[in-house]
FIGUVO-188253 format. One record per atom (N, C-alpha, C, O, CB): x, y, z. Coordinates in steps of 0.2 Angstrom, whole numbers, padded with zeros to 4 digits, always signed. Glycine has a CB too. Example, Ala and Ser with C-alpha at 12.3 -4.5 7.8 and 13.67 -1.06 7.14 Angstrom:
2
+0066-0028+0039 +0062-0022+0039 +0066-0016+0039 +0071-0017+0042 +0057-0022+0045 +0064-0011+0035 +0068-0005+0036 +0064+0000+0039 +0067+0006+0040 +0070-0003+0029 
//
This chain:
94
-0003+0021-0060 -0004+0025-0055 -0008+0019-0050 -0013+0016-0053 -0007+0032-0057 -0006+0018-0044 -0008+0013-0039 -0014+0016-0036 -0015+0022-0036 -0002+0011-0032 -0018+0012-0033 -0024+0014-0028 -0022+0013-0021 -0020+0008-0019 -0031+0011-0030 -0024+0018-0018 -0023+0017-0009 -0030+0019-0006 -0033+0024-0007 -0017+0022-0006 -0032+0014-0001 -0037+0017+0002 -0036+0019+0009 -0031+0016+0012 -0043+0011+0003 -0039+0025+0011 -0037+0028+0017 -0043+0028+0021 -0049+0030+0019 -0035+0034+0016 -0043+0026+0027 -0049+0026+0032 -0048+0031+0036 -0043+0032+0040 -0049+0019+0037 -0052+0037+0035 -0052+0043+0039 -0057+0044+0045 -0063+0041+0044 -0053+0049+0033 -0057+0046+0050 -0061+0047+0055 -0067+0052+0051 -0065+0055+0046 -0058+0051+0061 -0073+0051+0052 -0078+0055+0049 -0077+0063+0050 -0077+0067+0045 -0085+0054+0053 -0075+0065+0056 -0073+0072+0056 -0069+0075+0052 -0070+0080+0048 -0071+0075+0062 -0063+0071+0051 -0057+0073+0048 -0060+0073+0040 -0060+0079+0036 -0049+0066+0049 -0063+0068+0038 -0066+0067+0030 -0071+0073+0028 -0071+0076+0023 -0071+0060+0030 -0075+0076+0034 -0080+0080+0033 -0076+0087+0032 -0078+0091+0028 -0085+0079+0040 -0070+0088+0036 -0066+0094+0036 -0061+0094+0029 -0059+0099+0026 -0062+0094+0044 -0060+0089+0026 -0056+0088+0021 -0061+0089+0014 -0059+0093+0010 -0053+0081+0021 -0067+0087+0014 -0072+0089+0009 -0074+0096+0009 -0074+0099+0004 -0078+0086+0010 -0074+0099+0015 -0076+0106+0015 -0070+0110+0013 -0071+0116+0010 -0079+0108+0021 -0064+0108+0015 -0058+0112+0012 -0058+0112+0004 -0056+0117+0001 -0052+0109+0015 -0059+0104+0002 -0059+0104-0005 -0063+0109-0009 -0061+0112-0014 -0060+0098-0006 -0070+0109-0006 -0075+0113-0009 -0073+0120-0009 -0073+0124-0014 -0083+0112-0005 -0070+0123-0004 -0068+0130-0004 -0063+0131-0008 -0063+0136-0011 -0066+0133+0003 -0058+0126-0009 -0053+0127-0015 -0055+0126-0021 -0051+0127-0025 -0048+0125-0014 -0061+0124-0023 -0063+0121-0029 -0060+0116-0032 -0059+0115-0038 -0062+0126-0033 -0058+0111-0028 -0056+0104-0031 -0059+0099-0028 -0062+0100-0022 -0047+0103-0031 -0058+0093-0031 -0061+0087-0028 -0058+0085-0021 -0052+0087-0020 -0061+0081-0032 -0062+0082-0018 -0058+0078-0011 -0053+0074-0013 -0048+0073-0008 -0063+0074-0008 -0053+0070-0018 -0047+0066-0020 -0041+0070-0021 -0036+0068-0019 -0049+0063-0025 -0042+0076-0026 -0037+0080-0028 -0034+0084-0022 -0028+0085-0022 -0040+0085-0032 -0038+0086-0017 -0036+0089-0010 -0032+0084-0006 -0026+0086-0005 -0042+0092-0006 -0034+0078-0005 -0030+0073-0001 -0023+0072-0005 -0018+0071-0002 -0035+0067-0001 -0024+0071-0012 -0017+0069-0015 -0012+0075-0014 -0006+0074-0013 -0017+0067-0023 -0014+0082-0015 -0010+0087-0014 -0008+0087-0006 -0003+0090-0005 -0013+0093-0017 -0012+0085-0001 -0010+0085+0006 -0005+0080+0007 +0000+0082+0011 -0017+0084+0010 -0006+0075+0004 +0000+0069+0005 +0006+0071+0001 +0011+0069+0002 -0002+0062+0003 +0006+0075-0004 +0012+0077-0008 +0015+0083-0003 +0021+0082-0001 +0010+0080-0016 +0011+0088-0001 +0014+0093+0003 +0018+0090+0010 +0023+0092+0012 +0009+0097+0004 +0015+0085+0013 +0018+0082+0018 +0023+0078+0017 +0028+0077+0021 +0013+0078+0022 +0024+0074+0011 +0029+0071+0009 +0035+0076+0007 +0041+0074+0009 +0027+0066+0003 +0034+0082+0003 +0040+0085+0002 +0042+0088+0009 +0048+0089+0010 +0039+0090-0003 +0039+0090+0014 +0040+0093+0020 +0045+0088+0024 +0050+0089+0027 +0034+0095+0023 +0042+0081+0024 +0047+0076+0027 +0053+0075+0024 +0058+0074+0027 +0043+0070+0027 +0053+0075+0017 +0060+0075+0014 +0065+0082+0015 +0071+0082+0015 +0058+0074+0006 +0061+0087+0015 +0065+0093+0017 +0067+0092+0024 +0073+0094+0025 +0062+0101+0016 +0064+0091+0029 +0067+0089+0035 +0072+0085+0036 +0077+0086+0040 +0061+0087+0040 +0071+0079+0033 +0077+0074+0033 +0083+0077+0030 +0089+0076+0033 +0075+0068+0029 +0082+0080+0025 +0089+0084+0022 +0092+0089+0026 +0098+0090+0027 +0087+0088+0016 +0087+0093+0030 +0090+0097+0035 +0093+0094+0040 +0099+0096+0041 +0085+0101+0037 +0091+0090+0043 +0093+0084+0048 +0100+0082+0047 +0104+0082+0051 +0089+0079+0048 +0100+0079+0040 +0107+0075+0038 +0112+0081+0036 +0118+0079+0037 +0105+0071+0031 +0110+0087+0034 +0115+0092+0034 +0118+0094+0041 +0124+0096+0041 +0112+0097+0030 +0113+0095+0046 +0115+0097+0052 +0120+0091+0055 +0125+0093+0058 +0108+0098+0057 +0118+0085+0054 +0122+0079+0058 +0130+0080+0054 +0135+0078+0057 +0119+0071+0056 +0130+0082+0048 +0136+0082+0044 +0140+0087+0046 +0146+0086+0048 +0135+0083+0037 +0136+0094+0047 +0140+0099+0049 +0143+0098+0057 +0148+0100+0059 +0136+0106+0048 +0139+0094+0061 +0141+0093+0068 +0147+0089+0068 +0151+0089+0072 +0135+0091+0072 +0147+0084+0064 +0153+0079+0064 +0159+0082+0060 +0164+0080+0062 +0151+0072+0059 +0158+0088+0056 +0164+0091+0053 +0167+0095+0059 +0173+0096+0060 +0161+0096+0046 +0162+0098+0062 +0164+0102+0069 +0169+0099+0074 +0174+0101+0076 +0157+0104+0072 +0166+0092+0074 +0169+0088+0080 +0176+0086+0077 +0181+0085+0080 +0165+0082+0083 +0176+0086+0070 +0183+0083+0067 +0187+0088+0066 +0193+0087+0068 +0182+0080+0061 +0186+0094+0064 +0190+0100+0063 +0191+0104+0070 +0197+0107+0070 +0187+0104+0057 +0187+0105+0074 +0187+0108+0080 +0185+0116+0078 +0186+0120+0082 +0195+0107+0083 +0183+0116+0073 +0182+0124+0071 +0174+0125+0071 +0170+0121+0069 +0184+0125+0063 +0172+0131+0073 +0164+0132+0073 +0164+0140+0072 +0169+0144+0072 +0160+0130+0080 +0158+0142+0073 +0156+0149+0072 +0153+0151+0079 +0149+0148+0082 +0151+0150+0066 +0155+0158+0081 +0152+0163+0086 +0145+0163+0084 +0143+0164+0078 +0156+0170+0086 +0141+0163+0089 +0134+0164+0087 +0133+0171+0086 +0129+0173+0081 +0129+0162+0093 +0136+0176+0089 +0135+0183+0087 +0137+0184+0079 +0134+0187+0075 +0140+0189+0091 +0142+0181+0077 +0145+0182+0070 +0140+0179+0066 +0138+0181+0061 +0152+0179+0069 +0137+0173+0068 +0132+0171+0063 +0126+0175+0062 +0123+0175+0057 +0130+0164+0064 +0123+0177+0068 +0117+0181+0069 +0119+0188+0064 +0115+0190+0060 +0115+0183+0078 +0124+0191+0065 +0126+0197+0061 +0127+0196+0054 +0124+0200+0050 +0133+0200+0063 +0129+0190+0052 +0130+0188+0045 +0123+0187+0043 +0122+0190+0038 +0135+0181+0045 +0118+0184+0046 +0112+0183+0043 +0108+0189+0042 +0105+0190+0037 +0108+0179+0047 +0109+0194+0047 +0105+0200+0047 +0108+0205+0041 +0103+0207+0037 +0106+0204+0053 +0115+0206+0040 +0117+0208+0034 +0117+0205+0027 +0118+0208+0022 +0122+0210+0036 +0115+0198+0028 +0113+0195+0021 +0107+0197+0018 +0107+0198+0012 +0113+0189+0021 +0102+0199+0023 +0096+0201+0020 +0096+0207+0016 +0092+0209+0012 +0090+0203+0025 +0102+0211+0018 +0102+0218+0014 +0108+0216+0008 +0107+0219+0002 +0106+0224+0020 +0112+0212+0008 +0117+0211+0003 +0119+0203+0003 +0122+0201+0008 +0124+0216+0004 +0116+0200-0001 +0118+0194-0002 +0125+0192-0004 +0127+0186-0003 +0113+0191-0006 +0129+0197-0006 +0137+0195-0007 +0141+0196-0001 +0148+0196-0001 +0141+0199-0013 +0137+0197+0005 +0142+0197+0011 +0145+0191+0013 +0142+0186+0013 +0139+0200+0017 +0153+0191+0014 +0156+0185+0015 +0154+0181+0022 +0151+0184+0027 +0163+0187+0015 +0154+0175+0022 +0153+0171+0028 +0157+0173+0033 +0163+0175+0032 +0153+0163+0026 +0155+0172+0039 +0160+0173+0045 +0165+0167+0045 +0164+0162+0042 +0156+0173+0053 +0171+0169+0048 +0177+0165+0049 +0175+0159+0055 +0173+0160+0060 +0183+0170+0051 +0177+0153+0053 +0177+0148+0057 +0182+0148+0062 +0188+0149+0060 +0178+0143+0055 +0181+0148+0069 +0186+0149+0074 +0187+0142+0078 +0182+0138+0079 +0184+0156+0079 +0193+0141+0081 +0193+0135+0086 +0189+0136+0091 +0189+0141+0093 +0200+0134+0090 +0185+0131+0094 +0180+0131+0098 +0183+0127+0105 +0181+0128+0111 +0174+0128+0095 +0188+0123+0103 +0190+0118+0109 +0196+0122+0114 +0200+0125+0111 +0194+0111+0107 +0195+0121+0119 +0201+0125+0124 +0206+0121+0126 +0210+0124+0129 +0198+0126+0131 
//
């Protein structure tokens, strides 16, 4: 395990120490967990953006897409029944 030094503004460090005490962990453990959570969130966001770019490219290539109302209806019904079929892609080019 490597060592990294963080220079924090005094106010932020005091808040981190107080939050760590409230949670019953050390300031070090609190900061490590905060960095882990931020890293995971950044990775998830990157994956989401990559998937969106891929879907956009596929839509441009195939000329197929989904009506917004069909997607909304699908999502609403999926909350009740996970087996609901996905909406059908339709040509969007005129």
